[in-house]
N, C-alpha and C positions, 0 to 999 in steps of 0.2 A: 693176542698181543698185549703186553703191558705198556701203557703209556706212562712215561716218567717226566712230567712237566716240572718246571722250576717250582720250588716250594714257597708259596706266600704264607702269610700268617694264617690264612684260612683259604680253603679251596672255594672257588666261585660256586654259588648256588643260584640256579636259574629255575628252581621249582615253582616259586610264586613270589610276588611282591609282598605277600604276608610274612615272608621270612626275614625281611629287612628289619632293622632296629627302628629307633625313634629319632626324629630330627632333633638336634640339640636345642633349637629354639623352643620346641614343645616341651622338652624336659625342663628347661629353664622356667617356662610359664607354669608348669605344675609345681615346681619348687616355690615360685613366687606367691602362688595363691594358697600355699599350705600354712602360712602364718595366721594366727588369730582364729576368729570364727566367722561364719557366714550363714545366712539363712539357707535353709535346706529346700530340696525338691524343686530347684530352679528359680527360687525367689531371690537369688543373690545378684549382686551388681554385675558380675562377669557375664551371667546369662542374659541380663537385660542389655548389656553392651553388645553381646553377640547377635541378638535380634536386630539391633540397629545396623550392625555390620552386614548381615545377610540382606536386609532391605536395600542398603546401598549397593551391594554387589549385584543384586538381581533387579535393581531399578524400580522396585515397588515393594509394598508391604507383603510380607510372607510369613505364614505360620511356621515356626521352627520348633521341632521336638527332637531332643538328642537321645540317642540310644547307644548301646555298646557294640552292636553287631549289625552286619549287613542283612542277615536273616531277619532280625527284628525290624529293621527299616522297611525292607520289602514287604513283609507280611502285614505290618500295620497299615501300610498304604493300600495293599490289596484288600484287606478286611474292611477298610473304610469305603472302598469303591464297589464292593461286590457282596451281594447277599448270599446266604447259604445255598440258594437254588441258582446262583449265577454261574457264569463261565468267564474265566480269565483267558483271553486270547494271547498266545505267546509263541515265539519261535521254538521248534523242536530242540534247538541247541541252546536255549536260554538257560540261565543259571537257575531260575525258579523251577524249571521243568526237571533239571537233572541233578541239582546239588543242594536242595533245601530239605531233603528228608521228609517230605510231606508237610512242611511247615505252612505253606500257603493254604493247603486244604484244612489244616488244623485251625489256624487263626481266623479263617473266613467261616468256619463252622461247616465246611463241606463243599465249598464251591469247586467246580471242576476246571482243571487246566486243559485248554483245547489248543492243540498245536496249529500254527499257520505258517506254512513254509515260505521260503524265499532264498535267493542266492546269498552266499557268504554270511550266513547266520542273521540276515536282515529280513524282516517281514515284508512280503510283497503287497502293496496297497490293493491291487485288484483281488488277490486271494483273501485279503482281510475283509474287503467289502462283502464277499460271498459269505464268509464265516460270521460276520457281524449281523447278517440278516437271517442266518440259519436258525430255525426254531423260534424265532421271535414271536411271542404271543401264544406259542403252543404249550399247553399245560403239561404235556408229556416230555418236554425237552428243557434242559438247563437254558437259562436266559443269558445271552451275551451281555456283560455288564462292564467289562474293563479290558483294555489292551495294555500289555506290559512289554516294553522293549528294553534291551540291554545296551548301554553305551559306556565304554566300548563293548563290542560283542565278545562272546567267548572265543571267537576266532581271531580277535584283535582287529576286526574291521570296524569302521565308523559309519554311523548314520550322519549324512550331511543335514544341515538345517532344512533344506528343501525336501529331503526324504522324510524327515520327521513331520514337516508340515503336511505332506501328502497323507500320512497316517492320521495326523490330527484332523484333517478335513473329513476323513472317513468316520472318525470318532464323533465329530460334531453332527454329521449327517445321520448317523445311526443312534445317537444318544449314549455313547459309551465314554467312560473316563479313560484318560491316557496316563499311564504310569511309566516313568523311566527309572530303571535300575541303574543308577549312576555310581556304582562302586569304583569305577575308573572314569568318572565324569571329568576329572581334572585332566587326564591324559587326552580325552577327546577334545576338550576346549583348547588345550595347548596345541594339539596337532592341527586342528582346523582353523585356528586363529580367529575364533568368534567369541562373543561375549557370553557369559552364563545365561543372560536373558534371551539371547538369540538362539540358544540351544535348548531352551525350556519353554517357559510360558508364552513367549512370542510365537512359537510354532505349534502351540496347542497342548503342551504338557500340563496336566492338572496336578500331578503328584510326583515328587522327585526324591529318590533315595540318594542323598549327596554323600559320597564316600570320602573318608579321610584315612582310615586305618592302613589301607594298602599303599598310601602315598606319604607316609611319614608320621602319622599319629600313633599313639600308644594303643588306643582302642575307643574310637568314637565315630559315629555316623549320624547324619541328620535326616530326619523326615521333614521335607518341605512341602507345604500345601499352598497353592496359589489361589485356592478358593476358601475365603474366610469362614464360610458356612460349615466347613469340615473340621474346624479347629477344636470344638468341644468334643466331638466324637473321637477324634484322634487322641486327645488328651486322656479321655476315659479308657480307650482301648489300650493305650500305653500302660496305664496303671493296672488295669485288669490283667494284662498280659505279663506283668512282672518286670516291666522295663523302665519304670520310673525310679531313677537312681536318687537316693536321699542326698548324697554329697555331690549334687549336680555340678557344683562349681569346677570340679576336676575334669569333667567332660567339657564344660564350656571353655575352660582355660586352654585345653588342647585345641579346640576348634578355633578359638579366637587367635591363638598363635599361628595356626595353620593358614588362616586367611590374611593375617597381618603381613604387610609388605609383600603380598603375593607369593608367600612361601609355597602355597599349594601349586601355583603355576610353575615356579622355578623347579620344584621337585619333579613335576610331571614332564616338563621340557627335558630335564636330564634323563629321566627314565626312557622317554621316547628316543632320545638321541643315542642312548646306549643300545637300544633294540635295533635301531637303524645301523649302527656300527657293527653289531653282531650279524645282522642279516647280510650286509655287504661283504663282510669277511668270509662268512660261510658260503656265500654264493661263488666264491673263487676256489673253494675246496672241491677237488675232483670227486664226483659221486654224490655230493650233497645237493638236494633239491629244496630250495627255499620256496615254500608254498605261497600262493597268492593271498593277499589280504593283510599283510603286516603293516598296519597304519598307526599303531600306538606303541605299547610296550610288550606286546605278545607276539611271538614268532613261532610258526610251525615249520618243521623241516622233515624231509624224508632222508634218512641216513643210510649209507651202505651197510650191508650185513656185517654185524659184529662191532660197528663203531660205537653205538650207544652203550653196549655192555662194557667196552673198553674204557669209555669216558667215565662211566659210573664207577668202574673198578678203580680208576685213578683218583677218585674222590670228588669229582664234579657231581652236582645234584640237579636233576630235572625229571620231569615225567616222561615216560616212554611207553609205547605200545598200547596206550589206553584208547587211541583213536583208530589206528591201523598198524599193521606190522611195520616196524622201523620208523614210524612217525613219532616225533618228539615235540613237546611244547617247551619253549624257552621264554621265561619272563624276566624282564629287567626291572629295577626299582630306582628310587632316588639315591640309594646307597651303592648301586653298581658302579664300579670304576672301569675306566678304559683299559687298565692293566688286566683286570679280570676277564673282560671280553676278549682281549687279545690272547690271553693265556688259553682260553677255551678254543679259539680259532686255531691257534698253533697246535694244540693237542689233536684237533680233528685233522689238520693237515698232516701231522706226523703219521697218524693212522693211515690216511689215504695214500701216503707215499711208501708205506711199509710193505713188505711181501704179503702180509696178511690182508692189507687193504686192497691189494690187487693191482697196484700201479707199478 
């Protein structure tokens, strides 16, 4: 069947929040810092102001290192917490396990990723305790050194502060560092209604990859360390790894505008609301099964036979069949509009009501 929805200026794309553009406020900040000259490698005034901004946001002093990619942020954190003979304990569905092309192993010098299971892409504390003790002190085994959790998870689920605190308690008991991959940290904070501090260091997080690119920035992420003793090592590893940008003010300007006036939260609230609207709309379409766990801006659905292909042929964009037959992932962003969501839902409904759709 060929779906012929109304023709907007662009067909809605739900493949990833990376596909969205840049918030106007961030573009304006980039233009504003472009005049004149500034000291390089992070010694500029915008970078200094940003450090104060993060300290205020997280209610304490925090080491801030800006990089251009989430991969860089994650791997620098893991390398600072894990020796080459160490183990990073993570969920089997985590981003570092499935989508980093071996970067964690490369930047740590050979540390091993060890999966620890749990429902809805979240590590189970009891299973973690077993793995955290496994091989401890045995010269023949990799030594557990760090735990990495993803917030929001790759399934769109969220760790509550209590759940993070339970993992943090295991880490303290067993002497492991706790890293949070927060590429969608803003979506989690917005959805749970907690403060950044309550979602990080107050519940045991030592290192945080604070994302911005997926939520309206052009290309900047922050490595945040709540342990000042790691500051020098992180700085040296960033330089050695090729991620110390000379014109750092352009990264700092993005992040400063992202945090100013709570743009980061406003963008995340909107993305989350569009995912909720999409999920509620699709739940009413015959044959569509909205899967459990859509708590932020990621939605998984099982579609009837042929629906995904028809929607893709009509010009919509999303990932399909990567997880299971007929299962698709739909991701909304700060730029997703209600009209785009409704257009997608209407197209799915048209298919379900057609002879091909079987109703």
